[in-house]
N, C-alpha and C positions, 0 to 999 in steps of 0.2 A: 504494500500500500504506500503510495507516494506521501512523503512528509513535507508539509508546507509551513513556512514561518510567515506569520502576518505581523508587520510592524506598523502600527497606527495608533496615534495618540487619542483619537476620538473613540471612547469606550463603546458607544452605540454602534458605530460603523464596524469596529473591530469584532464585536460580538456577533453582529448580523453576518459578517463575512465568514466568521468561523463556522456558524451554523450551516450556512450555505455549502461550504466546502465539505464539512463532515457528513452532510446528507448525501453527498455525491462521492462517498467512499474515499475521502482523503483524510490522512492523519494531520492534525493541525496544532501548532504551538503559536503563542502570541506574545508580543511585547509592545510597550508603549513608546519606546525610543530606541535609538541605536545603542545607547549605553546599556539600557536594560537587556537588550538582545545579546550584547557582548558578555554581560555578567551572568546571564542565565543559560546561554546555549553555546554550543560549538557551531558557529554559523555555517562553515562549509559542509557540515554533515547533512544539511537539508537538501531536498530535491528541487525546491523552488522557494524563493523569497518574494513575497508581495509586500511592498512598502509604500507608504505615503511619501510624497516628495518633501513636504514641509513638516518637520518634526521638531519637538523641543530639543535644544542642544544641537547635535549634528544633523544635517539633512539626510534624507533617505539614500542619496547617492553615495554616501560613505560606505554603505553596505556592499557596494559593487566590488571594491578592493578587498573588503573583509571576507566576502563570499568565496574568493579564490576559484572562480570559475563556475560556481553555482549560479544559475540564471536569476536575475533580479527583475521583477516586473514592477514598474513605478506607477503609482496611482497619483493623479493630479487633476486639477480643475482646468477648464478651458482658459481661465484667467492667467494661469502659469504655463500655458502650452509651450511657449518658447523654451522655458527651463526644462520641460519634459523632453523635448527634442534634443536639447543639449545633453541631458542625462543619457540618452541613447548613444550619443557620440562618445560618452565616457565609458560605455560598455554595458548599459542596461539592455536587456534582451528586447524589451518593448515597453510601451506605456499604455495606460487605459485612463480615459477621461471620466471624471466624476461629473454628474451622476451616471453610473452605468447600470444596465439591467443585469439580472442574474445570468441569463444566457451568454451575454458578452463576456463576463468574467470567467464562466466555466469553459467557454470555447478558448479563451486566451490561455488559461491554465493547462487545458488538455493539449493544445498545440505546442506550448513551450516544453512540457514534459515529454511529449512524443518526440519532438526534435532533439531533445537532450539524450533520450534513450537511443535514437537512431545514430546520433553523433558518437556516443560511447561505443555502440556496437561496431561502427565502421572505423573507429579510431580517429574521427575528425575532431576539430576544435568544437567544444561545447558551445551552445548559444550563450550569449552574455559576455563574450570577449569582443575584440575589435571588429570581427567580421559578422556582427550581429545581423546585418541585413541579409546576408547570404544564408544565414542559419534558419530563416523562417520558411521552411518548406511546408507544403500543404498536406502531404500524406506520405506514409512509408511505401515505397514501391521500387520497381526496377528501372524506372525512368530517371533515376538519379537526380540531376540538377533541375529537371522539370517539376518533380514533386507531385505528380498527378497519376492516379491509378488508372490503368486501362490500356488495351493494345489493339482495339478494333481499328479498321482502316480510317474512319473519320478522325479518330484521336491521333493516330500516327501522322496523318496529314497536319493536324493542329500542332503537334510537337515540332514538326519540321518548320512550320511558319514561326513558332515562338522562337526557335533558335536563330532564325534569320532576322527577325524583327528586334529581338531584345537588345543587341548591341547598339542599335541606332537610337536617336532621340526623337524619332517620329511619333506623332500622336497615334494612339490605337483606340479603336472602338470595338469592344467585346460584346457580342450579341448572343442571346440565348435565354431560354426560359428560366424562371425563378428556381433556384436550387440546383442549377447545373454546375456550379463551381466557378463562376466568373471571377471571383476574388482570388481563387487559386491561380488562375491564368495571369491575373495582374501581378501577383506576387512572383510568379515565375519570370515574367518579363522584367520585373525590378531586380530580382536576384541575379539574373544573367546579364545585367547591364553594367555600364561603368559607374552607375550610381548606387551599386549594391550596398556600399558602406554608409551611404547617406540615408536619411529617413524616408520611409514610404508612409504617407498620410492617407488613410482611407476614410471616405466620407459617404454616408448614405444620404443622398439628397432628399429622399422622401421622409427621412426620420427627423428632420429639423423643421420646425414650424416655418411657414413661408415668411412671417414677419421677422424672423431672426436669421434667415439663410444668408443674406448679404453680409451681415455683421460677422457671422461665424466663418464664412469663407474668406472675406477680404479684410476683416478687422474694423475697428472704429476708433475715433478719437474721443477724448473726454468731452462730455456734453453733446455728443452727436445726436442723441435722442434721450428721451426720458429714461432714467435708470442707468445711463452710461456714466458712472461716477469716475471711471478711469479709462485710459486708452488701453487697447488690447490688440495684439497681433492676431491675424486670422489664420485659417488652416492653409491657405495658399502660401502665405509668408512662411509658415512653419515648415512647408515642404521645400523651401529654397535649397537648391543643390541636389534634391532627390526627386521622388516621384509622387504625384498627386493622383490618387485613384478616386474618381467620382462614380459611385455606384448609383444606378437608376437615374441617370442624368436626364432622362425624359421628364422627370418631375421637377426639374429646375425652373423657377419662374423666369419669365422673359427678361425682367430687369436684371436679374443675376446672370442670365445668359449674355447680356450685353457686356457686363463687366468681365466675364470669363473670356469673351472674344478678344478684349483688349489685352488680357494676359497672353493669349496665344499669338496675337498679331505683333504686339509691341514688347512683350516680355516685361511688363510692369503692372503694378497694382496701385490703387489709391484707396486708402481706408475710408469708410463711411464718415463723412464730416470733415475730411481733410482736403486741402487744395494742392497738396504735394503728392507726386507719384514717386514710387521707388521701384527699382529694378528687381526682378526675381528670375531665377533660373530653375524652372520646373519642367519635368516631362509629364504630360497629361495622358492618363489612361482612363477611359470612360467605359461604362457598361450599362446595358439596358436590355429589357425584354420587349420593349416597344419598337414600333416601326418609325424611326425618327424622320425618314424621308417623307412618309405619309403625313406625319404631324407637321412637317415644314410646309407642305402644300396647303394645309388648312390654317396656317398661321399660328399653330400652337408650339412650334419650335423654330428658332431662327435658322433660315436656310444657310446663311453664311457661316454660322457656327457648325451646322451639320457637316458642311464640306471641309471645314477645318479639322473636325474630329475624324472624318472618314478617310484619313490618309491611308491607314491600314485597318481593315475590318477582319476580325476573327470570329468565327461562328462556332459555338459550342453545341454539339448534338444533345438532344434530350436523352435521358437515361434509357428510355424505351427503344431508342435507335442504336444502342451500343452493343447489342447482342450479348455475348458471354461476359462482357465487362461487368455486368450487373452482379454476377455471382462472385467475380474476383473482388469487387468492391465490398460486397456483403461479407465475404470471409475476412477481409482486412478489418472491417468494423467489428466483426465478431472477435477477432484476436485482440483488438484494442480493448474492447469492453470486458472481455474475459480476464485480461491482465489486471484491469482495475479492481476486480473483485476477487482476484486470486483463484479463478476457476479455469484450469487448463484443460479440463476434460470436455468442454462444450463443443458441439458441432451441429450442423444443420441436418435434420432428417431429410429423407428423399423427397417427401411431399413439400417440405419447406424450400429445398433447392429448386424444385419445379415451380412452385408459386412465385419465388423471387424472379425466376427467369421469364415467366409469362405475364406477370402483373404489369400494368401500364405505367406505374409510378408517376402519377401526375405532379407530385411534389419533388420528383427527381432525387438527386443524391441526398438532399437534406431529409426527405421523407424516409429514404432507405436507412439512413443512420439512426433516425428516431425509432424506426421499427425494430432494428437490431438491438438497440439499447434497451428498449422495452422488453423484448423477448428474453434477453440475458437476465434482466432483473427478475422476471416472473418465472424463469425456468427452474424446475425442481428436479430434472433429470438431465443426463449428459446430452440427450438429443433434443434440439429445439424444433418443435413442430410448426407447421404453417399457421395453425390456430394462434400460437403465441405471437406471431408476427403481426396479427391483426390486419392482414391485407386482403382477406376474403370478403370484406364488407364493401358495399356499394360506394361508400364515400371514404375510401382508403386514404385519400389525400388529406383528410382531416385528422390531425394527431390528437390522440386522447388527452395527452398532457397539455396541449394547447387550449383545449376546450373544457378545462376543469370547471369553469363557471357555468357551463350549460348542462342541462339534464341529459341522461343517456337516451339513445333511441330505444323505443320499445315496440315490439310487435310490428305494426304496419308503418312505423316510422313517425308516430306522433311525437311531438315535442312540446313540453310545457315548461314554464318557470313560475316564479312567485307572482309575477305581474300579469300573466297572460293565460287564457284558457288553452287547453290542448287544441291543436289545429290538425285536421285530417290530412294525412299524407304529406306532412311538412318535413322535409329533410333538414339536416343541420345547415347545409348551404342556404336553403330557402329561409330558414330561421335567421341566419346571420344577415342575409340581404334585407329581409323584412325589418329586422330590429334596427339596423344602421340607418336605413332610409326613413324610418319612423322617428328616430330620436336624434339624428345628427344636427337638426336645426337648433336644438336647445341643449346639446351636450358637447363638451370638448372631446377631442380624440382620446385624451387620457380617461375621461369619464366613460366613454363608450367601451374602451378596452377593459376597464375595471368591471363594468357590468357584464361584459361577455366572458370575463375570466381569462383574457389573453393579454399578451404584451402588446405595446403600441406597434412594435415591428410586425408582429403576427397580424394585427388588425390591418395594417397597411398592405401586407402581402395578400390578405384575403380580398381587400378592395381591388387590387390589381387583377387578380384572377377572375373576379366576378364582374369587373368593369364598373365599379361604383366609385366615381370621382370624389375626392375630398372637397368639401366646400371651401371656397376661397374667401368668403366673408362671413361675418357673424361670429357667434360664440365659438364655433368649432374651429376657428383659425388659431385659437390659443396664442394670442399676442403676448 
């Protein structure tokens, strides 16, 4: 069981993070400062250190040299983003911005521990040293520097393009359905580029409220708007010298698109509220599941920006189009999850192998990973059956753990909650669409997500798949 050290002076945050990690099969120790960590523990003995940047006494970056190669994940607020990027240059394996959701923290921890195990097995430098950028691979596999599992012809073609494109500074547009691994491709492009030792800043354009997107991306000056009590660098500025990955760029508002176009054309940014421009050197990688060319034709995406982005286009096939890759990926996930709970005897039964191969996987790799994790947790015997995967239901793309706030389907598919009578033949997707359309006029995205029992990211992903646009005005904009 991996052993993680949390160094955080806020007791509430530290306790909540400890509970989250322990629920996910990690052994956890904690300290309130660098000094306390030194006094109580042998720091290099841990598998991962998660530390706040600003601590009483010494900053969290002091743990980097004390860790002697153990990866250090820095927690920080957007207000100190530049310091977080600087900490990566000092050798931190990565940073995570507060406030973060549980999935984000768990994914970061799993990725770092996986990369460390891979590096130790292969004899490479462990993540957390100078070459931290190159250490961030997406998965364990035979594709080495690419870091993506799969060997079907479409993926082999993709690997060849990645190797050709990565050493250049050309803008890249990654296209593919949600859950196909677009960020893994972006990381591979970054890791194989001359910018590998510089930061890669990843931004989900749909996850930031429209009223804040320009400030988050381009920064702002003190007094630029109500609540701007101090100047702040934006995410584009934080990526200076490295790579900026804009996921779901099709959700970027037109005003922010104009500012981004200036970055691409002139290589400079101007913070919100500033009259001065400053030069930046960033390589842009964008991703989307939408048809940007069609959006440009109807005025919902800038045509000039589209052609700036479309220098190189990489298309990711859906999981259902990848043949036997799906079983290879499933077995990799099984090995990873089994190691986390110290179960080395687990394997897929024949019916599970067949179900995995023939199921359509509308949620793609993300859905497959969730299904395998669930099956491993629920398994009471060495063989995992198809039933444990939960993929024989009509709405297999809806993850049980994502819809914990909704009642289960029963019999003919009726769904009910505390506020509504059961509706005949109403599926979970129907319920979701009905609920969002009925309540989005008077609820924020956060309130909608809470009522549905899902994360804001999950809410946004469901909107995209069902074609329910987020309101641009009113209470739901969450200014």
